[in-house]
GUFINU-697993 format. One record per residue (C-alpha): residue number from 1; x, y, z; residue in one letter. Coordinates in steps of 0.25 Angstrom, whole numbers, always signed. Example, Ala and Ser with C-alpha at 12.3 -4.5 7.8 and 13.67 -1.06 7.14 Angstrom:
2
+-----+-------+-------+-------+------+
| pos |     X |     Y |     Z | code |
+-----+-------+-------+-------+------+
|   1 |   +49 |   -18 |   +31 |    a |
|   2 |   +55 |    -4 |   +29 |    s |
+-----+-------+-------+-------+------+
END
This chain:
214
+-----+-------+-------+-------+------+
| pos |     X |     Y |     Z | code |
+-----+-------+-------+-------+------+
|   1 |    +0 |    +0 |    +0 |    m |
|   2 |   +12 |    +9 |    +4 |    y |
|   3 |   +19 |    +6 |    -8 |    r |
|   4 |    +7 |   +10 |   -17 |    y |
|   5 |    +4 |   +23 |   -11 |    l |
|   6 |   +20 |   +27 |   -13 |    a |
|   7 |   +20 |   +23 |   -27 |    i |
|   8 |    +7 |   +32 |   -28 |    l |
|   9 |   +15 |   +44 |   -21 |    l |
|  10 |   +26 |   +42 |   -30 |    t |
|  11 |   +18 |   +43 |   -43 |    l |
|  12 |   +10 |   +55 |   -37 |    l |
|  13 |   +24 |   +62 |   -34 |    s |
|  14 |   +28 |   +60 |   -49 |    f |
|  15 |   +16 |   +65 |   -55 |    a |
|  16 |   +19 |   +76 |   -45 |    a |
|  17 |   +30 |   +80 |   -49 |    c |
|  18 |   +29 |   +79 |   -64 |    d |
|  19 |   +16 |   +89 |   -62 |    s |
|  20 |   +24 |   +98 |   -56 |    f |
|  21 |   +35 |   +98 |   -65 |    f |
|  22 |   +26 |   +99 |   -76 |    e |
|  23 |   +19 |  +111 |   -70 |    k |
|  24 |   +34 |  +118 |   -67 |    e |
|  25 |   +38 |  +118 |   -83 |    s |
|  26 |   +34 |  +130 |   -90 |    v |
|  27 |   +42 |  +125 |  -102 |    w |
|  28 |   +38 |  +120 |  -112 |    p |
|  29 |   +25 |  +116 |  -105 |    h |
|  30 |   +21 |  +131 |  -102 |    n |
|  31 |    +6 |  +128 |  -109 |    p |
|  32 |    +8 |  +143 |  -112 |    e |
|  33 |   +18 |  +140 |  -121 |    r |
|  34 |   +18 |  +129 |  -131 |    p |
|  35 |   +31 |  +121 |  -134 |    e |
|  36 |   +39 |  +127 |  -144 |    l |
|  37 |   +49 |  +121 |  -153 |    p |
|  38 |   +63 |  +120 |  -149 |    p |
|  39 |   +72 |  +132 |  -146 |    p |
|  40 |   +79 |  +132 |  -159 |    r |
|  41 |   +68 |  +131 |  -168 |    e |
|  42 |   +61 |  +143 |  -162 |    r |
|  43 |   +58 |  +155 |  -169 |    r |
|  44 |   +52 |  +167 |  -163 |    f |
|  45 |   +46 |  +181 |  -168 |    v |
|  46 |   +43 |  +191 |  -158 |    v |
|  47 |   +26 |  +196 |  -158 |    d |
|  48 |   +28 |  +207 |  -148 |    s |
|  49 |   +37 |  +212 |  -136 |    i |
|  50 |   +31 |  +220 |  -124 |    r |
|  51 |   +40 |  +227 |  -115 |    y |
|  52 |   +34 |  +231 |  -100 |    y |
|  53 |   +42 |  +239 |   -88 |    f |
|  54 |   +38 |  +229 |   -77 |    d |
|  55 |   +42 |  +226 |   -62 |    y |
|  56 |   +56 |  +220 |   -68 |    w |
|  57 |   +58 |  +231 |   -79 |    s |
|  58 |   +69 |  +240 |   -76 |    s |
|  59 |   +75 |  +252 |   -81 |    k |
|  60 |   +87 |  +262 |   -80 |    s |
|  61 |   +96 |  +273 |   -86 |    t |
|  62 |  +111 |  +275 |   -82 |    q |
|  63 |  +122 |  +283 |   -89 |    l |
|  64 |  +131 |  +275 |   -98 |    a |
|  65 |  +148 |  +279 |   -93 |    d |
|  66 |  +151 |  +292 |   -99 |    e |
|  67 |  +161 |  +290 |  -111 |    t |
|  68 |  +170 |  +299 |  -117 |    c |
|  69 |  +166 |  +301 |  -132 |    v |
|  70 |  +178 |  +311 |  -138 |    v |
|  71 |  +189 |  +317 |  -134 |    i |
|  72 |  +191 |  +331 |  -141 |    i |
|  73 |  +205 |  +338 |  -141 |    s |
|  74 |  +207 |  +353 |  -143 |    n |
|  75 |  +221 |  +358 |  -144 |    s |
|  76 |  +218 |  +371 |  -149 |    l |
|  77 |  +220 |  +385 |  -142 |    d |
|  78 |  +203 |  +386 |  -145 |    q |
|  79 |  +190 |  +379 |  -142 |    e |
|  80 |  +185 |  +372 |  -154 |    w |
|  81 |  +172 |  +365 |  -155 |    h |
|  82 |  +169 |  +352 |  -159 |    d |
|  83 |  +158 |  +341 |  -162 |    t |
|  84 |  +161 |  +328 |  -159 |    p |
|  85 |  +156 |  +315 |  -165 |    s |
|  86 |  +146 |  +307 |  -157 |    p |
|  87 |  +153 |  +293 |  -151 |    p |
|  88 |  +152 |  +282 |  -161 |    q |
|  89 |  +154 |  +270 |  -151 |    d |
|  90 |  +139 |  +264 |  -154 |    p |
|  91 |  +129 |  +262 |  -140 |    l |
|  92 |  +119 |  +249 |  -139 |    y |
|  93 |  +105 |  +247 |  -134 |    n |
|  94 |  +104 |  +233 |  -129 |    y |
|  95 |   +91 |  +224 |  -127 |    s |
|  96 |   +91 |  +210 |  -119 |    y |
|  97 |   +79 |  +201 |  -117 |    f |
|  98 |   +78 |  +190 |  -107 |    s |
|  99 |   +66 |  +182 |  -102 |    s |
| 100 |   +65 |  +170 |   -93 |    e |
| 101 |   +57 |  +163 |  -104 |    d |
| 102 |   +65 |  +151 |  -110 |    p |
| 103 |   +61 |  +155 |  -124 |    v |
| 104 |   +68 |  +168 |  -124 |    m |
| 105 |   +82 |  +160 |  -123 |    a |
| 106 |   +77 |  +151 |  -135 |    q |
| 107 |   +75 |  +164 |  -144 |    i |
| 108 |   +88 |  +161 |  -153 |    y |
| 109 |   +85 |  +173 |  -164 |    t |
| 110 |   +89 |  +188 |  -162 |    d |
| 111 |   +80 |  +190 |  -173 |    t |
| 112 |   +68 |  +193 |  -163 |    l |
| 113 |   +68 |  +208 |  -164 |    r |
| 114 |   +60 |  +216 |  -153 |    v |
| 115 |   +59 |  +231 |  -150 |    r |
| 116 |   +64 |  +234 |  -136 |    t |
| 117 |   +62 |  +247 |  -126 |    p |
| 118 |   +71 |  +259 |  -127 |    c |
| 119 |   +64 |  +267 |  -116 |    y |
| 120 |   +54 |  +266 |  -103 |    v |
| 121 |   +51 |  +279 |   -98 |    d |
| 122 |   +45 |  +283 |   -85 |    d |
| 123 |   +35 |  +276 |   -85 |    d |
| 124 |   +39 |  +263 |   -88 |    n |
| 125 |   +35 |  +263 |  -102 |    r |
| 126 |   +44 |  +257 |  -112 |    i |
| 127 |   +47 |  +261 |  -125 |    v |
| 128 |   +51 |  +252 |  -136 |    l |
| 129 |   +64 |  +257 |  -146 |    g |
| 130 |   +65 |  +255 |  -162 |    d |
| 131 |   +77 |  +244 |  -157 |    s |
| 132 |   +75 |  +229 |  -162 |    l |
| 133 |   +80 |  +219 |  -151 |    y |
| 134 |   +83 |  +204 |  -151 |    s |
| 135 |   +72 |  +197 |  -143 |    f |
| 136 |   +82 |  +187 |  -138 |    q |
| 137 |   +89 |  +185 |  -125 |    s |
| 138 |  +103 |  +181 |  -128 |    f |
| 139 |  +110 |  +193 |  -128 |    s |
| 140 |  +107 |  +209 |  -127 |    a |
| 141 |  +104 |  +215 |  -140 |    q |
| 142 |  +111 |  +229 |  -145 |    q |
| 143 |  +107 |  +240 |  -153 |    t |
| 144 |  +114 |  +253 |  -156 |    l |
| 145 |  +110 |  +265 |  -149 |    a |
| 146 |  +108 |  +276 |  -156 |    e |
| 147 |  +108 |  +290 |  -148 |    i |
| 148 |  +113 |  +302 |  -151 |    d |
| 149 |  +128 |  +305 |  -146 |    r |
| 150 |  +130 |  +318 |  -154 |    t |
| 151 |  +140 |  +326 |  -146 |    i |
| 152 |  +138 |  +341 |  -150 |    g |
| 153 |  +147 |  +352 |  -150 |    e |
| 154 |  +159 |  +355 |  -141 |    m |
| 155 |  +169 |  +364 |  -137 |    c |
| 156 |  +183 |  +360 |  -134 |    i |
| 157 |  +191 |  +368 |  -127 |    p |
| 158 |  +206 |  +373 |  -131 |    p |
| 159 |  +217 |  +362 |  -127 |    h |
| 160 |  +207 |  +351 |  -121 |    t |
| 161 |  +203 |  +338 |  -123 |    e |
| 162 |  +188 |  +336 |  -122 |    t |
| 163 |  +182 |  +324 |  -118 |    y |
| 164 |  +167 |  +319 |  -123 |    v |
| 165 |  +159 |  +312 |  -112 |    y |
| 166 |  +147 |  +305 |  -116 |    g |
| 167 |  +137 |  +297 |  -109 |    r |
| 168 |  +122 |  +292 |  -112 |    y |
| 169 |  +112 |  +283 |  -104 |    s |
| 170 |  +108 |  +270 |  -105 |    i |
| 171 |   +93 |  +265 |  -100 |    s |
| 172 |   +93 |  +251 |   -97 |    y |
| 173 |   +79 |  +242 |   -96 |    y |
| 174 |   +74 |  +229 |   -90 |    h |
| 175 |   +59 |  +228 |   -96 |    i |
| 176 |   +50 |  +217 |   -96 |    a |
| 177 |   +44 |  +211 |  -110 |    y |
| 178 |   +35 |  +202 |  -116 |    t |
| 179 |   +38 |  +196 |  -130 |    a |
| 180 |   +28 |  +189 |  -139 |    w |
| 181 |   +34 |  +179 |  -148 |    l |
| 182 |   +30 |  +169 |  -156 |    t |
| 183 |   +37 |  +154 |  -160 |    e |
| 184 |   +37 |  +154 |  -175 |    t |
| 185 |   +40 |  +140 |  -176 |    t |
| 186 |   +28 |  +134 |  -168 |    s |
| 187 |   +19 |  +148 |  -168 |    n |
| 188 |   +21 |  +149 |  -153 |    t |
| 189 |   +19 |  +163 |  -146 |    p |
| 190 |   +30 |  +165 |  -136 |    i |
| 191 |   +28 |  +174 |  -124 |    t |
| 192 |   +41 |  +179 |  -117 |    i |
| 193 |   +43 |  +188 |  -107 |    e |
| 194 |   +56 |  +194 |  -100 |    g |
| 195 |   +65 |  +206 |   -97 |    m |
| 196 |   +71 |  +215 |  -108 |    w |
| 197 |   +84 |  +223 |  -106 |    e |
| 198 |   +90 |  +235 |  -113 |    g |
| 199 |   +99 |  +246 |  -112 |    g |
| 200 |   +95 |  +258 |  -120 |    i |
| 201 |  +105 |  +271 |  -122 |    i |
| 202 |   +99 |  +284 |  -121 |    n |
| 203 |  +100 |  +294 |  -130 |    d |
| 204 |  +107 |  +304 |  -119 |    d |
| 205 |  +121 |  +306 |  -124 |    f |
| 206 |  +128 |  +317 |  -117 |    t |
| 207 |  +141 |  +322 |  -117 |    t |
| 208 |  +151 |  +329 |  -108 |    r |
| 209 |  +165 |  +336 |  -111 |    t |
| 210 |  +178 |  +337 |  -102 |    e |
| 211 |  +190 |  +345 |  -106 |    s |
| 212 |  +203 |  +342 |  -104 |    k |
| 213 |  +216 |  +350 |  -106 |    p |
| 214 |  +225 |  +344 |  -117 |    l |
+-----+-------+-------+-------+------+
END
């Protein structure tokens, strides 16, 4: 009698364990997401993407390091005026998508391009820029920051070496997003949620000068 009871309890225990693991497994048994083709056979298109400033989102603006952009020497006995050329070194904005969804790590192409935020105002309203970035999480994507770094006409004192220093600010964002994709091989709709991280160089380039005797 006790032996049969022990066997029955053992079978019930295994059944309970199977049921437990089935409920805890959210991939690929999640009923809200049909099973997809193998990762390397998947092809995605982005139908739309929405950004929203939630509890986990953040924004900050910091000044970049001041750098010397030009040095002008004047060995004459009188001052003279010069208009230096703007700095030629390129500056880049960057964009990075992340998500805990395992599908995000299986998007192997950089041809999925989406618009990203370029500004968040004081009321946390999000403005999208015109640049397109890859919707994938392997590495940060960069685009050239087109800001005005024109330097106006300057008066160079006699017998001096004048240094021109430049500085601009960078806005850093962490913003939540929801992206709606379609896996085209199986025609399966996919929804991915995560965080977008970006660094935007602001168009606020300023200069200061410092002259030293030759």
